[in-house]
N, C-alpha and C positions, 0 to 999 in steps of 0.2 A: 502494500500500500503505497503511497507518494505520500510526499507533504501535504500539505493541506495550501494552498496561495499565500494565506492569512500568513501561517507559520513560518513560508518558505523566507517571504520578505522579510518580515523581525528579522529570521538571525540572520539572514543577507546582511541586514543594515547594523547590523554587530561587531560583523567576523569580518576579517580580511579575505582580501580577492579569493582567497583561493584556502580560504578557513572552513568549506561545506560542503561534504561529499553525500552526492546523490544517486548515481548509477551505480548500478547493479554488479558489475565488474568490478567497480572501486570499490562496493563496501564488503567482497569475498573475505579479504585481511582482515576484518574486525569481524568475521561471524563467531568467531571462537577464540580463547587463550588458547594457553597449551593442552588444556582437555581438548582436544581434537575432536571426540567421540562425541558431543555436543556441540551443536553448531546453530545458530539462527541469524537474521539477516534483520537490523536492527532498518528503521526509518531514516535514517542518517547519522554523519557523522559530522559532531562539531571540533573544530580547531581552532581552539583559539591562541592566541600569542601574547597576551596581557591577563592577568588576572583581574584587570578590571570588565574585561570582555569576557571571562568566565564567570563572575560574578551577574553580570548581567543576560546570560543566556541561562543559567540556574532559576535569577528571579523570573526571565522570562516559562519557564516551564513549569514552575512553582503556580505562576496565571494562569497556563493554558491547561495545567494539570495532567505534563505531561512526561510518563518514565524518564528519568535519567539515568544512566548507565555510566560509573567514569572508569575510565582508561589509562594504562599507563602504558608500558614495553609489551602486554599482553602476554608475561612469559607464565602468569601462575599457573597453577596445577589441577585447580579446584574447581573451576569455569568462576570466579568469582566476577570476572570482565563479559561474563556470555550475554549477550543482547538481549530484550527483548522486543517481539515483532511491533507491537505499538510504541516503541523508545526512542529516542536521541542516544546517541553515545556521544562521552564528555571526552573528547581525547586530550590529556593531557601533556603530550607529547612535548611541546614546544615551549611550554614551562621549564628551561633547559638551563638556566642560569647559577652558575654557582655567586650568591650575592655579596656575598662576604667571608672570610677567612682570618679568625680571632685568634692566632697563637697564644696571647697572655691569658685569656680567659680558655681555650681549648677549643673550639669551637670551629663550626662553620655555619653558615646561611644558606642557604640552597634552595632552589625552584623544585616540586616535585618530579620534574621530566629531567633533573640529572642522573644518571647512573652513580648506580655504586660506586661501582672501581673509580670514578673519573673524581669521586673525594677525594679518595686516596693518593689519586694521583696530583692532585691539584696541590695537597697540604704536605705531599713528600718536601716542597721544598723548605721547610721549616720542622723537618724532622718528625713530622706527626703522622699518624694515618685512622681512619674511619675503622671500627674491630669487626662488626659484623660483614660477613662476606658469603653471603648464598652461592652454589656452584654457578647460578645463572649473572655474576654479579658484573660482569661483561654486558650486560644486556638489559638487567632489571634498576628498573629505576626508585629512590629514593621513597616517591610517594608511595607507591607501590608495596616497597618493604613498610613502610608502619603501616598499610591497609591491611596487610597479613600478618604483622607481629613476625616479620624474617629473622633467620638466625644466621645457620652457616656455619663450618667447621670449626671456626672459634667461639663459636658460643658458649660451651662448657665452663669457659673460664671468664669471656668477658660479656658475656649474655645478648638478650636479644634485642632487636630492634626498641621495645620500650625501655631500656636500660642505656641506654647510646641515645636518647635524644632530649634535648631541655625544652622547646618550644615548639609550636604548632600556631601556622594560623590554617584557619579553616571560613571557609563560606557553608551556612549553612543552608538546611534543604528552603528558608523562604528569601536566600539572598542575602545571608547579612556576613558582614566580615566580623571573626573574632578570633582572637588570641587564649592560646591556651598554654601554660607551662609560662614560664620566665629566664631569662637569661643565669641567674642563680640557681645553686643545686636542688631547692626547693620554694614551693610558693604555696603559700595559704591557700584555706577553701579545698571542697572534693578536687580528686585527681581530676580530672577531665580526661586530661591530655592522656592518661594510661586507657581510659577508653575510649578512647578514639583509637587508641593503637590496636590492632590486629579488629578493627567493627567493622573492617572491607567494604568500606562505600554506603553504608546503611543510613551512618549518623551525619555526616558532612562530607563536602569535599576536601580535601589540601589543596594548602596553594604555594605554602612554605614548609619549612622545616631546618629546626637549626640543632646541627647536630653536634654528638660529646666526638673530641678527637681527645688523641691519645700518643704519644712519643716512645716512638720506635723502640721496642728493646736490642738495649747494644748486640743481644744472641740471641739466636735462634735456631734449633736443631730439630731432626725429627729419627725417632724409633719406627722404622720398618721391621715388626715381627711377624716371623708365618710361622700356622701350628696347624695339626696333622686335624685337626677336628672343630669345627664352630664354637662349641660348650667351649670349648679349653679356651678359646678367644674370648669369649663372656665370663667366662669365670677371670680370665687375668684383669679385665675392664674393673669387675669388682674389686680384684686386690689393690688395684692400684689407689681408686678413690680411697677406701680402707685404710690404706698407711699416708693418709693424709695427704697427698699429692693430688693437686687438680693442673693437670695437664692443660697448654695453650689450648691443643686439638686432641681426642683422641673417638677417630673414626675406626670403621670394621668394613669390609669386604668378603664378601664369601667367593670361590672360587669361578663359579660363572659368570659373577660380575667384575672381576682382576682381571680375570684371562682376555675380558672383551675390553676391557681399557688398557690395558696391555698391547693386546693388538693393534689397540687404535693410536695410544700416546706414546708406548716404547717408554715408560719408566722404569723400569726395572724390577718390577713385581716375580716372583716364584711363581711357575704357570703350576706347579707340581702342590701347591698348598691348597688347605681345604678351606682355610681363610684367612686374613692380613688384618695385621692393626696397623694405623701411622698414629703413634705419640709423638706430639710437639713438646717440647719445653725450648720456653724462652724466660729471659733475665739476665742477670750477670751471668760472662764464664763460668764461674766460680759457681753459683747457684745452677745452671744449665747442669755442670758435670757431674757434683754431686747428686741431683736427680735423679743423672740417668743411669750410674751407678747401683740407685736403690731400685730402679724400673726394669733395670735389665735382668735383675735377681730376682725380681717380682717373676719375671718371663720365664726366665729360667724354672722358676719354683714352679709354673703350670704348664711344662711342656713344651716351649716356645724351640720348635725346631730348628730357625735357624732366624741371623737378626742383622740388617745392616741402619749404619750410623752414617746422618746426613755429613759430609763434612765441608760442604761449601753451601751459599747462599743458594745456585743456580742449581746443585742437587736435590736440596731439599724441596725446591723448587719444582721439578720435575715427580719425584717423590709424591707431594699436592697433584700435578697436573693428572695425575690418573685416577685420583680420584672426583676430580671437580669435576671431569669428562667423563665420569661412568653414564651420568644418564646415555648420554648423546651416542657411548661405544658399543648400550647394549644394543639401540639401534642395526647395530652389524649383523646380531646372532637372530632378530628376529623380528618377521616385519612390523609387530606392534608389541605394542608392551604398554599394560597399566600402572604405573607411579602413584604408591599407595606413600601416605603419611599418615602416623600413627604416633605415640608414646606410652613407653613403659616406663614403672621400676625399675631402675637398674638390676634390681638383684635376681628380675623374672627372664631376663634374657637368656639364661641358656632354656629352659622351659620354654618361651617363646619362639624360640629356633625350632627346637627340638618336635614344637606343635603345629609351625611354620613348615616341616619339611613332608608331615602327615598330610596335611591339608592340600597340599603340591600334589600328593599321589592320589590323594585323592577324588582332587578335581580334573590329573590328566595335565594339568599347566607348570611348564616349570617357572622356580621363581628366583630373580638375581637379587640376592640381599644387600645394601649399602646403607649402612648405618652412623647417626651421630650416637656414638656406641654410650659416650661419656656420658650423654644429657637422657639416654633410654629414645633418642627421636630415630624411628624405624622410619625405609622407604624401602619396603617392597617391591621390585618389579617384577608383575606377572607378565609373564609372557605369553600372546596368543597370535593368531592370524585371523582379520577383520574378514578372508575375503574366504574365509570357513565358514559356513552359516550356524549360525549361534556360540561363536567363543566370543563375541565382544560382551553377549549379559553372560555368559559365563563367568568370562575375566571379571565381572562388575559383582558377580555375585561373590565370587573367591576375594574380594574386594572388603566386599559388606563384611562376609565373616573375619578376615583380618582385623578390620576396624572392631569387629565385636569383640573380638579375642583382648584386642588393647584395652577394652574398659572392663574387660571379666577380670582380669589380672590387676585391676588398681589403677591403669592407664584412662588416655582422648582417646579423643579420633582425628587430634590434626594434634599437628607438633609446631610447625609452621609455615604450610601452603594454606589454612584457611580450610573453611566446608563451604560456601559458595553456594553451586546447586550441585555440588557432587553428594555432596557427606548431607546434606541436609535430612534425609531423611534418617541416618545414623542419631543425628543428636533427639532423638525421639529413646535412642537409646540410651545416650547418654547423661537425661536429664529428665527429674520429671516435669509433670504438669505445669505446678506453680512456678517453678525455676522460666521453665518457657515463657510462661507468662509476664515474669517479669521483664525477662529481657523483649518482649513484647512491648511492655509498658515503659521501657530504657526509647523504643524505637520512636516509640508514637510521641516522647517527650522533645524528639527532635524533628520527628517529619511526619506530622500529626496526616498527612495525607498519602505517606506512606510510597513517593514517588524515587526515593532515591535506591535503586539498584534492588528493586523490589523482586522476591522470589526467592533473594537468596542468605545463607545461613541459621535462619530460624523456621522452622517447620512449623504450618500452622495445627495449633490441639487437633483440629479435626482431622490431618493427615496422620498423626499419631498414634488418632483412634482408628484411623481405614487400618495400620499395619497393627494394630496389636498391639500398641505400644503403651496403650493406657484403658482404661477401666471403663468400658460403658455399657452404661442398662436402660433398656428401651430405648435404643438408637438415642441417649443422651447423653452428652458431657459429664464429667464427675461434679465440675464449677460451673455452672449456670451463669454465675455473675461475668465468666472471662469468655461467652459465648464468639465474642464477636473476634475474638483470636482465634 
C-alpha cells in the first residue's frame, strides 16, 4: 500500500531531497534485519539528516497515528527492526557524527548512527577506547547497541552497554526531546536511562549517546586452550571464576564452530579439539604474568590438552578474529543457520551443553556452539537448509526449546540480542501475567498510542493465553482489569 498523498507531501517537506524511499525495489534492503527468516515491506523509509528532522517525523507519525519502526545498521538478530506493513521505517543511519571526545572526563558524545568500532578508532589518539565490542562492531551502530543493551567478548569484565553510557538524548513518541542521565557518574531520580537501554525502540528514539571511555590497558594477552570435551571446557570456566579471577574476555567454541572459523580466518585453532577457550587477561605486565600462571594451572587441573599464549598484539588479534568471525564462518558449512541467544547461570554450563547435544540428536539438526562463557551467554547456531520443506520450522521449534531450557535452569531468553519479534512467545514462558502487565503499563506511559515499534518485545496477555502459558477460565483472562493488554 503506497503512502497517502497528504503523508507523502508532509514527509517530503521535512526530509532532504533523497531522504524518502518509496519504490519497492529500494525498500527490499529494509524488509528485515539480521533475522532474515522474517520479512515485511514497510510503507516507506525516512532518512533524516538531523535530529530536528527526526523529531518532526516522529511528531507527524504521532499526529497521523502512523506506526514507526526505528532502524540503525540492521545487524540485529531478533527482528527488532522488522517493519510493519502499514508503518514507516525511521532510519538513523545518517545521524553518524562523533560530536565530541572529552579525554579529561573519559567520555565521547556521539550520534546513534556512529559505528561501534568507530568510537574506539576516534578515541585511540588519546589512548582511550570504548569497551563493549559486539562481534558485529565493524558495522553495528551505537544507537542499536543501546536499544538492545549489547555486550561483546569483553563484557565479562567491562560490562554491557548499560554499564558504559552516561547520558542519552531521546525523542518521545509525542516528539518531545528528553535528556536522561548526566555527564557525572550518577544523577538523581528514577534511572530512566537504564530503562531506555534495552527497550528495543518501544519507549523512545535515541538521537545522541554519551559513552564512557577507558584507558587502554598497558598489556593484554590471550590464552587459547584446547579440550577433549565441551564439558571439560565448561568446568574450566567455573574454576577460573571461582578462583576470583575476572578475565577481560572468556569465550568458548565447540569443534563445529572452531573448524568453520579456522577455515575462514586461519586463526591457528586446533582442528582436533572438541572445544577451545579464549581467555584474555589485561593490566600491567606483572599482573598479567601472575594471572596467566594461575589460569594455566587451573586449565591443567581440568585436563586441558594443549594451550597457546599470544606473544604480540597481532597474534592476540588473530586469535580473537576467529571468534568474532564465527557467525559468518558457519555460513560456509550450512546453507542456513538460526542464531539463538540465551543466558544461563554459569555453573549450569556443563549440564546445558550435554542437553543441547541430546536435543540436536532428537531434532536431527547440527548445532555449532559459540558462547560468552564467562557470563553464561549462549549463542547456539542451529544449522538447517531452508530449501528443504519444514526445516526452517523445525529449526525455530528447536530454538524455542533451547530458550525454554535456559529458563528452566534459572536463566533468561536473551543475553544481548533482544526479544524483537523472534522471541515474543518465549516471553510468556519467562514472565507471569502481572509482570507482563507492568511492562505494558510502562510502554503505555511512554507511548500511549502504541506507535513505536509495535508488536515487538512484549506479548499480549491474550497471546500468552493462546499458547497455554497462562490459566484461562471459561475463555476469560485471570485479571479482568488487564483485559486491554
